NUPAFI-338501 format. One line per field, with one value per atom (N, C-alpha, C, O): x, y, z; residue number from 1. Coordinates in pm, 1 decimal. Layout:
BEGIN
east: X / ...
north: Y / ...
up: Z / ...
k: NUM / ...
END
This chain:
BEGIN
east: -14599.8 / -14708.4 / -14816.4 / -14786.8 / -14936.5 / -15047.0 / -15078.9 / -15139.1 / -15040.8 / -15074.4 / -14981.8 / -15000.6 / -14882.2 / -14787.7 / -14670.5 / -14580.1 / -14670.8 / -14559.8 / -14462.8 / -14501.9 / -14337.1 / -14234.8 / -14161.0 / -14156.5 / -14104.2 / -14033.5 / -13913.1 / -13908.3 / -13817.0 / -13702.2 / -13703.3 / -13707.7 / -13699.3 / -13696.6 / -13563.1 / -13526.5 / -13491.3 / -13362.1 / -13371.2 / -13403.9 / -13341.7 / -13339.0 / -13260.4 / -13230.4 / -13227.2 / -13145.9 / -13224.2 / -13173.7 / -13344.0 / -13425.4 / -13338.1 / -13337.8 / -13264.8 / -13167.8 / -13230.6 / -13167.7 / -13354.9 / -13420.2 / -13532.0 / -13594.5 / -13555.6 / -13663.7 / -13797.7 / -13881.3 / -13818.2 / -13944.1 / -13964.5 / -14077.3 / -13857.8 / -13869.7 / -13910.0 / -13990.9 / -13853.7 / -13888.7 / -14032.9 / -14100.0 / -14081.1 / -14221.7 / -14312.9 / -14415.5 / -14276.5 / -14358.0 / -14358.9 / -14463.0 / -14244.3 / -14239.5 / -14331.7 / -14393.7 / -14340.7 / -14423.8 / -14571.5 / -14656.6 / -14602.0 / -14738.7 / -14801.2 / -14917.5 / -14726.4 / -14780.0 / -14800.5 / -14734.6 / -14891.1 / -14909.2 / -14959.7 / -14943.3 / -15020.8 / -15067.7 / -14949.1 / -14967.5 / -14830.1 / -14711.1 / -14672.8 / -14600.3 / -14719.8 / -14687.5 / -14763.2 / -14724.7 / -14869.8 / -14957.5 / -14925.7 / -15001.0 / -14814.3 / -14771.7 / -14866.4 / -14873.9 / -14939.0 / -15031.4 / -14954.3 / -14831.8 / -15024.5 / -14961.0 / -14887.5 / -14809.4 / -14910.4 / -14837.5 / -14688.5 / -14607.8 / -14651.7 / -14512.3 / -14425.4 / -14312.3 / -14475.9 / -14396.6 / -14422.8 / -14365.7 / -14508.7 / -14540.0 / -14417.8 / -14336.6 / -14406.3 / -14293.0 / -14314.5 / -14426.4 / -14205.4 / -14210.0 / -14271.6 / -14234.2 / -14365.3 / -14418.7 / -14304.5 / -14207.2 / -14316.4 / -14208.2 / -14187.8 / -14085.7 / -14283.9 / -14263.8 / -14192.1 / -14174.2 / -14151.3 / -14072.1 / -13940.9 / -13940.1 / -13831.5 / -13699.4 / -13621.0 / -13599.8 / -13578.5 / -13488.4 / -13346.4 / -13310.7 / -13266.4 / -13126.1 / -13043.6 / -13040.8 / -12977.3 / -12890.9 / -12750.8 / -12681.1 / -12711.0 / -12578.8 / -12481.4 / -12471.0 / -12411.6 / -12322.9 / -12187.5 / -12124.9 / -12144.5 / -12013.2 / -11963.4 / -12042.6 / -11835.0 / -11777.7 / -11790.0 / -11803.1 / -11785.8 / -11791.2 / -11668.2 / -11675.3 / -11554.9 / -11434.3 / -11453.2 / -11416.0 / -11511.4 / -11533.5 / -11629.3 / -11604.9 / -11736.8 / -11833.2 / -11767.5 / -11789.0 / -11688.5 / -11617.6 / -11524.0 / -11517.6 / -11452.2 / -11360.6 / -11437.0 / -11394.6 / -11549.5 / -11627.8 / -11688.8 / -11691.9 / -11737.2 / -11793.4 / -11687.8 / -11714.7 / -11567.9 / -11459.0 / -11426.5 / -11380.7 / -11449.5 / -11420.3 / -11531.2 / -11508.9 / -11649.4 / -11762.6 / -11752.5 / -11715.1 / -11785.6 / -11785.4 / -11929.5 / -12013.6 / -11958.5 / -12090.7 / -12198.9 / -12317.4 / -12161.0 / -12262.7 / -12325.5 / -12257.7 / -12456.1 / -12528.8 / -12486.9 / -12502.1 / -12434.5 / -12401.8 / -12254.4 / -12166.6 / -12229.8 / -12092.0 / -12031.8 / -12100.4 / -11906.0 / -11836.1 / -11843.0 / -11840.3 / -11851.6 / -11857.5 / -11985.5 / -11992.0 / -12087.3 / -12213.8 / -12213.0 / -12305.4 / -12111.9 / -12107.8 / -12119.1 / -12198.6 / -12044.3 / -12057.3 / -12199.2 / -12245.2 / -12268.4 / -12405.2 / -12500.6 / -12594.3 / -12477.2 / -12561.5 / -12541.6 / -12637.9 / -12418.4 / -12392.1 / -12443.3 / -12479.6 / -12446.2 / -12495.1 / -12644.4 / -12688.7 / -12721.8 / -12866.5 / -12904.9 / -13021.1 / -12809.2 / -12837.1 / -12891.5 / -12835.1 / -13002.4 / -13059.5 / -13065.3 / -13163.4 / -12961.4 / -12962.8 / -13086.4 / -13137.2 / -13134.3 / -13251.7 / -13225.1 / -13113.1 / -13330.4 / -13325.7 / -13455.4 / -13551.8 / -13456.3 / -13578.2 / -13685.5 / -13654.3 / -13808.8 / -13871.3 / -13870.1 / -13941.5 / -13791.0 / -13783.8 / -13727.4 / -13639.6 / -13777.7 / -13730.6 / -13619.1 / -13644.8 / -13493.3 / -13380.3 / -13262.2 / -13256.1 / -13169.8 / -13039.0 / -12935.4 / -12962.9 / -12817.5 / -12706.1 / -12604.6 / -12563.5 / -12565.6 / -12470.0 / -12351.1 / -12367.5 / -12233.3 / -12109.8 / -12077.1 / -12063.2 / -12065.0 / -12042.0 / -11896.3 / -11863.3 / -11810.0 / -11672.0 / -11660.6 / -11556.5 / -11768.0 / -11770.9 / -11787.7 / -11818.5 / -11766.9 / -11789.8 / -11939.9 / -12022.1 / -11973.7 / -12115.4 / -12181.3 / -12294.1 / -12112.2 / -12168.9 / -12197.1 / -12300.6 / -12106.6 / -12126.7 / -12241.0 / -12317.1 / -12253.0 / -12362.4 / -12496.3 / -12588.9 / -12506.0 / -12630.2 / -12663.1 / -12778.6 / -12564.3 / -12587.3 / -12638.1 / -12727.0 / -12582.8 / -12626.1 / -12771.0 / -12848.7 / -12805.7 / -12943.8 / -13038.8 / -13143.5 / -13003.2 / -13087.8 / -13108.5 / -13218.3 / -13006.0 / -13015.8 / -13115.3 / -13180.0 / -13127.6 / -13216.2 / -13362.6 / -13451.7 / -13387.2 / -13523.6 / -13603.7 / -13547.7 / -13733.3 / -13817.7 / -13808.2 / -13797.3 / -13812.5 / -13797.3 / -13908.8 / -13889.2 / -14025.4 / -14140.6 / -14144.6 / -14245.0 / -14039.2 / -14039.7 / -14001.5 / -13996.5
north: 2599.8 / 2693.5 / 2657.9 / 2627.6 / 2662.1 / 2620.9 / 2720.7 / 2682.9 / 2844.5 / 2946.1 / 2942.2 / 3017.8 / 2854.0 / 2847.9 / 2941.7 / 2944.7 / 3018.3 / 3107.6 / 3035.8 / 2950.1 / 3071.8 / 3011.8 / 3122.7 / 3237.2 / 3086.9 / 3186.9 / 3124.1 / 3003.5 / 3208.7 / 3170.0 / 3261.5 / 3383.8 / 3201.8 / 3277.4 / 3251.1 / 3135.9 / 3355.8 / 3340.9 / 3397.1 / 3514.0 / 3311.9 / 3355.0 / 3252.4 / 3144.3 / 3284.9 / 3192.3 / 3069.4 / 2958.0 / 3084.7 / 2971.6 / 2868.8 / 2750.7 / 2915.6 / 2831.5 / 2713.8 / 2609.3 / 2731.7 / 2628.2 / 2560.5 / 2620.0 / 2434.5 / 2359.1 / 2430.6 / 2431.3 / 2489.4 / 2560.8 / 2675.2 / 2700.5 / 2744.7 / 2854.4 / 2800.9 / 2862.1 / 2686.8 / 2628.3 / 2578.2 / 2584.6 / 2528.6 / 2487.3 / 2606.9 / 2596.0 / 2720.9 / 2842.0 / 2884.7 / 2925.2 / 2876.1 / 2909.5 / 2818.3 / 2862.0 / 2692.9 / 2595.6 / 2605.8 / 2595.4 / 2626.0 / 2609.7 / 2735.7 / 2733.9 / 2843.4 / 2965.7 / 2954.6 / 2875.1 / 3033.7 / 3043.6 / 2915.3 / 2897.1 / 2824.9 / 2698.9 / 2620.2 / 2542.1 / 2639.9 / 2571.1 / 2618.6 / 2548.7 / 2735.5 / 2789.1 / 2720.1 / 2729.8 / 2651.4 / 2594.6 / 2449.9 / 2386.0 / 2397.2 / 2262.8 / 2153.4 / 2048.4 / 2175.9 / 2075.0 / 1964.9 / 1971.2 / 1866.7 / 1751.4 / 1784.6 / 1702.6 / 1902.1 / 1937.5 / 1947.8 / 1948.8 / 1955.5 / 1969.6 / 1859.1 / 1885.1 / 1738.1 / 1626.3 / 1592.4 / 1497.4 / 1669.8 / 1641.6 / 1668.4 / 1756.0 / 1592.8 / 1611.8 / 1737.6 / 1787.1 / 1787.1 / 1904.7 / 1866.1 / 1763.6 / 1945.6 / 1916.3 / 1910.2 / 1984.8 / 1822.1 / 1801.5 / 1920.7 / 1928.3 / 2014.8 / 2132.8 / 2244.2 / 2354.3 / 2214.6 / 2309.9 / 2241.6 / 2131.9 / 2306.0 / 2250.6 / 2347.3 / 2462.7 / 2299.3 / 2378.3 / 2349.1 / 2233.8 / 2453.4 / 2437.9 / 2476.6 / 2592.3 / 2377.7 / 2400.4 / 2430.1 / 2340.9 / 2555.5 / 2597.6 / 2569.8 / 2647.0 / 2459.6 / 2414.0 / 2484.0 / 2490.7 / 2535.7 / 2599.9 / 2587.6 / 2577.5 / 2588.5 / 2587.4 / 2726.4 / 2826.1 / 2731.5 / 2862.6 / 2946.0 / 3068.8 / 2878.7 / 2951.3 / 3020.5 / 3136.6 / 2947.7 / 3005.5 / 3123.9 / 3227.5 / 3109.2 / 3218.5 / 3339.1 / 3452.8 / 3315.4 / 3425.9 / 3497.4 / 3620.3 / 3421.5 / 3481.8 / 3567.7 / 3678.5 / 3516.4 / 3591.3 / 3716.9 / 3821.9 / 3706.4 / 3825.0 / 3931.4 / 4050.7 / 3888.3 / 3982.9 / 4064.1 / 4177.9 / 4007.5 / 4076.1 / 4172.1 / 4258.8 / 4157.6 / 4243.2 / 4378.8 / 4388.6 / 4479.6 / 4615.6 / 4658.1 / 4648.2 / 4705.0 / 4757.4 / 4652.5 / 4685.1 / 4526.6 / 4421.6 / 4433.6 / 4467.9 / 4404.9 / 4422.5 / 4323.9 / 4352.9 / 4208.3 / 4106.2 / 4113.3 / 4109.3 / 4123.8 / 4127.7 / 3987.2 / 3888.9 / 3979.0 / 3850.5 / 3780.7 / 3657.8 / 3857.4 / 3800.4 / 3720.1 / 3643.1 / 3737.5 / 3664.9 / 3526.4 / 3448.0 / 3495.8 / 3368.3 / 3248.5 / 3158.7 / 3242.5 / 3125.4 / 3105.2 / 2991.6 / 3213.1 / 3198.4 / 3148.3 / 3074.1 / 3188.5 / 3141.7 / 2991.7 / 2918.9 / 2946.7 / 2803.6 / 2724.1 / 2607.3 / 2785.7 / 2716.5 / 2684.0 / 2581.9 / 2768.9 / 2745.6 / 2675.6 / 2639.6 / 2656.4 / 2594.9 / 2452.8 / 2370.5 / 2426.8 / 2292.9 / 2257.4 / 2289.3 / 2191.6 / 2157.6 / 2075.0 / 2000.9 / 2086.9 / 2009.0 / 1859.2 / 1812.1 / 1786.8 / 1641.6 / 1586.7 / 1660.3 / 1458.0 / 1393.6 / 1409.5 / 1395.2 / 1438.0 / 1429.0 / 1559.6 / 1570.2 / 1659.4 / 1782.8 / 1751.3 / 1666.1 / 1819.9 / 1803.7 / 1905.6 / 2025.4 / 1856.7 / 1948.6 / 1885.4 / 1764.2 / 1971.0 / 1927.0 / 2005.4 / 2114.5 / 1948.9 / 2016.7 / 2051.8 / 1966.8 / 2177.7 / 2225.4 / 2284.7 / 2366.7 / 2242.8 / 2290.3 / 2429.2 / 2446.8 / 2526.6 / 2664.7 / 2694.5 / 2807.2 / 2595.0 / 2616.6 / 2606.8 / 2639.2 / 2561.9 / 2554.5 / 2695.2 / 2790.7 / 2704.6 / 2833.5 / 2862.4 / 2771.6 / 2988.3 / 3026.1 / 2953.3 / 2905.8 / 2944.3 / 2874.7 / 2727.9 / 2674.6 / 2663.0 / 2522.4 / 2507.0 / 2410.5 / 2601.3 / 2598.0 / 2611.3 / 2534.1 / 2709.3 / 2730.8 / 2607.3 / 2565.1 / 2549.9 / 2431.1 / 2314.2 / 2240.7 / 2297.2 / 2188.6 / 2208.7 / 2113.4 / 2331.5 / 2361.9 / 2339.4 / 2276.5 / 2389.6 / 2372.7 / 2225.2 / 2185.3 / 2144.6 / 2001.5 / 1933.4 / 1836.0 / 1984.7 / 1925.1 / 1968.1 / 1907.0 / 2071.9 / 2120.8 / 2025.2 / 1961.9 / 2014.8 / 1930.4 / 1974.9 / 2094.1 / 1879.2 / 1908.5 / 1996.1 / 2063.7 / 1995.6 / 2070.5 / 2216.2 / 2283.6 / 2266.1 / 2407.3 / 2496.6 / 2618.6
up: 11656.2 / 11670.9 / 11568.8 / 11453.3 / 11611.7 / 11526.5 / 11415.4 / 11314.9 / 11430.9 / 11331.7 / 11210.5 / 11115.2 / 11214.0 / 11103.5 / 11121.0 / 11037.5 / 11228.5 / 11258.5 / 11350.9 / 11430.1 / 11339.5 / 11422.9 / 11496.2 / 11451.1 / 11608.2 / 11687.3 / 11755.3 / 11779.5 / 11784.9 / 11865.2 / 11986.1 / 11972.9 / 12103.1 / 12227.4 / 12294.4 / 12317.8 / 12325.0 / 12391.1 / 12531.8 / 12552.0 / 12628.1 / 12767.8 / 12847.2 / 12796.6 / 12969.9 / 13047.2 / 13092.5 / 13078.8 / 13145.3 / 13192.3 / 13263.3 / 13228.6 / 13362.5 / 13432.0 / 13506.4 / 13523.3 / 13550.4 / 13630.8 / 13553.4 / 13465.6 / 13588.3 / 13523.9 / 13543.5 / 13453.1 / 13658.8 / 13685.9 / 13587.6 / 13545.3 / 13550.6 / 13454.4 / 13317.4 / 13247.6 / 13279.2 / 13149.6 / 13149.1 / 13046.1 / 13262.3 / 13272.1 / 13251.6 / 13184.3 / 13308.9 / 13291.7 / 13145.4 / 13093.7 / 13077.9 / 12935.7 / 12855.3 / 12758.4 / 12895.4 / 12823.7 / 12857.1 / 12768.7 / 12984.1 / 13030.2 / 13089.2 / 13129.5 / 13094.7 / 13151.1 / 13301.0 / 13367.9 / 13352.7 / 13497.5 / 13560.4 / 13681.1 / 13483.9 / 13542.7 / 13601.3 / 13694.7 / 13548.2 / 13598.3 / 13737.9 / 13808.7 / 13778.6 / 13909.9 / 14022.5 / 14139.0 / 13987.9 / 14089.4 / 14124.3 / 14197.7 / 14072.0 / 14108.2 / 14063.2 / 14127.1 / 13954.1 / 13904.3 / 13832.4 / 13821.3 / 13784.8 / 13722.8 / 13592.8 / 13544.5 / 13535.3 / 13413.9 / 13441.6 / 13348.7 / 13568.3 / 13607.8 / 13548.8 / 13507.9 / 13543.8 / 13495.9 / 13349.6 / 13296.2 / 13285.3 / 13145.4 / 13058.3 / 13088.0 / 12952.2 / 12862.7 / 12778.4 / 12764.5 / 12723.4 / 12637.7 / 12504.2 / 12447.2 / 12452.6 / 12319.5 / 12218.3 / 12229.4 / 12120.7 / 12023.3 / 11930.2 / 11861.9 / 11926.4 / 11842.3 / 11918.1 / 11866.0 / 12041.6 / 12120.4 / 12155.1 / 12211.0 / 12122.3 / 12147.2 / 12234.2 / 12197.1 / 12349.7 / 12433.1 / 12386.6 / 12362.7 / 12374.1 / 12336.9 / 12458.3 / 12500.1 / 12513.0 / 12629.4 / 12577.5 / 12529.2 / 12588.1 / 12544.1 / 12658.0 / 12753.3 / 12646.4 / 12753.2 / 12745.3 / 12639.5 / 12859.6 / 12868.5 / 13011.4 / 13105.2 / 13027.2 / 13162.1 / 13223.3 / 13152.2 / 13355.1 / 13419.6 / 13384.6 / 13379.9 / 13360.0 / 13321.4 / 13185.9 / 13168.8 / 13090.2 / 12957.4 / 12964.6 / 12902.8 / 13038.8 / 13052.4 / 13119.6 / 13077.5 / 13222.8 / 13289.5 / 13193.0 / 13191.8 / 13113.1 / 13014.3 / 12914.5 / 12881.6 / 12866.5 / 12767.3 / 12827.7 / 12763.5 / 12951.0 / 13016.6 / 13039.8 / 13026.1 / 13075.0 / 13099.9 / 12975.1 / 12985.7 / 12857.6 / 12731.4 / 12689.2 / 12604.7 / 12746.7 / 12708.1 / 12776.8 / 12893.7 / 12703.8 / 12758.2 / 12783.5 / 12694.1 / 12903.6 / 12935.2 / 12950.4 / 12943.1 / 12971.4 / 12987.7 / 13125.9 / 13222.8 / 13134.8 / 13260.4 / 13369.2 / 13487.9 / 13330.2 / 13429.8 / 13466.5 / 13380.3 / 13594.6 / 13642.9 / 13640.7 / 13668.9 / 13607.6 / 13605.6 / 13741.6 / 13748.7 / 13847.2 / 13982.7 / 14008.0 / 14103.8 / 13922.8 / 13939.1 / 13873.8 / 13895.3 / 13795.9 / 13724.1 / 13819.0 / 13791.4 / 13928.4 / 14016.8 / 14070.2 / 14081.1 / 14103.4 / 14155.0 / 14047.1 / 14076.6 / 13922.2 / 13812.6 / 13788.9 / 13764.9 / 13795.5 / 13780.4 / 13900.8 / 13886.9 / 14017.0 / 14136.8 / 14126.4 / 14179.0 / 14059.8 / 14048.1 / 13917.1 / 13898.0 / 13828.1 / 13698.7 / 13715.3 / 13787.4 / 13646.7 / 13637.4 / 13489.4 / 13422.2 / 13437.6 / 13295.0 / 13259.9 / 13344.1 / 13138.2 / 13098.6 / 13108.8 / 13089.1 / 13140.0 / 13147.6 / 13089.8 / 13069.0 / 13064.5 / 13017.7 / 13124.4 / 13242.6 / 13089.3 / 12958.1 / 12878.3 / 12778.6 / 12919.4 / 12841.3 / 12702.6 / 12688.8 / 12600.8 / 12464.0 / 12444.0 / 12433.0 / 12439.3 / 12434.7 / 12362.0 / 12341.3 / 12324.5 / 12278.4 / 12357.8 / 12407.8 / 12368.5 / 12433.0 / 12324.9 / 12245.9 / 12323.1 / 12223.3 / 12298.0 / 12388.3 / 12259.8 / 12321.2 / 12267.3 / 12146.2 / 12354.8 / 12311.4 / 12276.1 / 12239.1 / 12287.3 / 12243.1 / 12091.7 / 12034.6 / 12026.5 / 11880.5 / 11822.5 / 11893.9 / 11693.6 / 11626.6 / 11623.1 / 11635.1 / 11606.7 / 11597.5 / 11480.6 / 11493.1 / 11367.9 / 11251.5 / 11283.4 / 11243.3 / 11354.5 / 11391.8 / 11492.1 / 11485.4 / 11584.4 / 11682.1 / 11610.2 / 11635.4 / 11520.8 / 11446.4 / 11362.6 / 11358.0 / 11297.2 / 11213.9 / 11297.9 / 11255.0 / 11415.2 / 11503.6 / 11548.9 / 11555.1 / 11579.8 / 11619.8 / 11501.8 / 11517.6 / 11385.9 / 11268.1 / 11236.4 / 11197.4 / 11252.4 / 11225.8 / 11318.9 / 11280.6 / 11441.4 / 11540.6 / 11525.0 / 11584.1 / 11446.3 / 11428.5 / 11339.8 / 11250.3 / 11364.2 / 11277.4 / 11132.1 / 11103.2 / 11042.0 / 10899.5 / 10843.4 / 10742.4 / 10907.5 / 10853.3 / 10896.3 / 10873.7 / 10957.2 / 10998.4 / 10883.8 / 10899.6
k: 1 / 1 / 1 / 1 / 2 / 2 / 2 / 2 / 3 / 3 / 3 / 3 / 4 / 4 / 4 / 4 / 5 / 5 / 5 / 5 / 6 / 6 / 6 / 6 / 7 / 7 / 7 / 7 / 8 / 8 / 8 / 8 / 9 / 9 / 9 / 9 / 10 / 10 / 10 / 10 / 11 / 11 / 11 / 11 / 12 / 12 / 12 / 12 / 13 / 13 / 13 / 13 / 14 / 14 / 14 / 14 / 15 / 15 / 15 / 15 / 16 / 16 / 16 / 16 / 17 / 17 / 17 / 17 / 18 / 18 / 18 / 18 / 19 / 19 / 19 / 19 / 20 / 20 / 20 / 20 / 21 / 21 / 21 / 21 / 22 / 22 / 22 / 22 / 23 / 23 / 23 / 23 / 24 / 24 / 24 / 24 / 25 / 25 / 25 / 25 / 26 / 26 / 26 / 26 / 27 / 27 / 27 / 27 / 28 / 28 / 28 / 28 / 29 / 29 / 29 / 29 / 30 / 30 / 30 / 30 / 31 / 31 / 31 / 31 / 32 / 32 / 32 / 32 / 33 / 33 / 33 / 33 / 34 / 34 / 34 / 34 / 35 / 35 / 35 / 35 / 36 / 36 / 36 / 36 / 37 / 37 / 37 / 37 / 38 / 38 / 38 / 38 / 39 / 39 / 39 / 39 / 40 / 40 / 40 / 40 / 41 / 41 / 41 / 41 / 42 / 42 / 42 / 42 / 43 / 43 / 43 / 43 / 44 / 44 / 44 / 44 / 45 / 45 / 45 / 45 / 46 / 46 / 46 / 46 / 47 / 47 / 47 / 47 / 48 / 48 / 48 / 48 / 49 / 49 / 49 / 49 / 50 / 50 / 50 / 50 / 51 / 51 / 51 / 51 / 52 / 52 / 52 / 52 / 53 / 53 / 53 / 53 / 54 / 54 / 54 / 54 / 55 / 55 / 55 / 55 / 56 / 56 / 56 / 56 / 57 / 57 / 57 / 57 / 58 / 58 / 58 / 58 / 59 / 59 / 59 / 59 / 60 / 60 / 60 / 60 / 61 / 61 / 61 / 61 / 62 / 62 / 62 / 62 / 63 / 63 / 63 / 63 / 64 / 64 / 64 / 64 / 65 / 65 / 65 / 65 / 66 / 66 / 66 / 66 / 67 / 67 / 67 / 67 / 68 / 68 / 68 / 68 / 69 / 69 / 69 / 69 / 70 / 70 / 70 / 70 / 71 / 71 / 71 / 71 / 72 / 72 / 72 / 72 / 73 / 73 / 73 / 73 / 74 / 74 / 74 / 74 / 75 / 75 / 75 / 75 / 76 / 76 / 76 / 76 / 77 / 77 / 77 / 77 / 78 / 78 / 78 / 78 / 79 / 79 / 79 / 79 / 80 / 80 / 80 / 80 / 81 / 81 / 81 / 81 / 82 / 82 / 82 / 82 / 83 / 83 / 83 / 83 / 84 / 84 / 84 / 84 / 85 / 85 / 85 / 85 / 86 / 86 / 86 / 86 / 87 / 87 / 87 / 87 / 88 / 88 / 88 / 88 / 89 / 89 / 89 / 89 / 90 / 90 / 90 / 90 / 91 / 91 / 91 / 91 / 92 / 92 / 92 / 92 / 93 / 93 / 93 / 93 / 94 / 94 / 94 / 94 / 95 / 95 / 95 / 95 / 96 / 96 / 96 / 96 / 97 / 97 / 97 / 97 / 98 / 98 / 98 / 98 / 99 / 99 / 99 / 99 / 100 / 100 / 100 / 100 / 101 / 101 / 101 / 101 / 102 / 102 / 102 / 102 / 103 / 103 / 103 / 103 / 104 / 104 / 104 / 104 / 105 / 105 / 105 / 105 / 106 / 106 / 106 / 106 / 107 / 107 / 107 / 107 / 108 / 108 / 108 / 108 / 109 / 109 / 109 / 109 / 110 / 110 / 110 / 110 / 111 / 111 / 111 / 111 / 112 / 112 / 112 / 112
END
């Protein structure tokens, strides 16, 4: 961010089109050439990789969560993991939270 402020945005962004909208706003909806542009290096997508079995197990343990466990297969069916030229890392969610955070922090630019 040019203002010197930094942010973390957490959302599913399951499809490449959703990530384009996060990057480029409504111009990404019009199918312009920005569609194939690479992700700016000051934006890092973190793909939290997990099996559908692991996600189902974790959802089953949650009380009062808005997403039903029965929706997991449909979410994986539409998932489009990030690929080049998107600027991303893949982090295995079977690791501890501390290890996940450390891996993400390691991937961030040093000047943040």
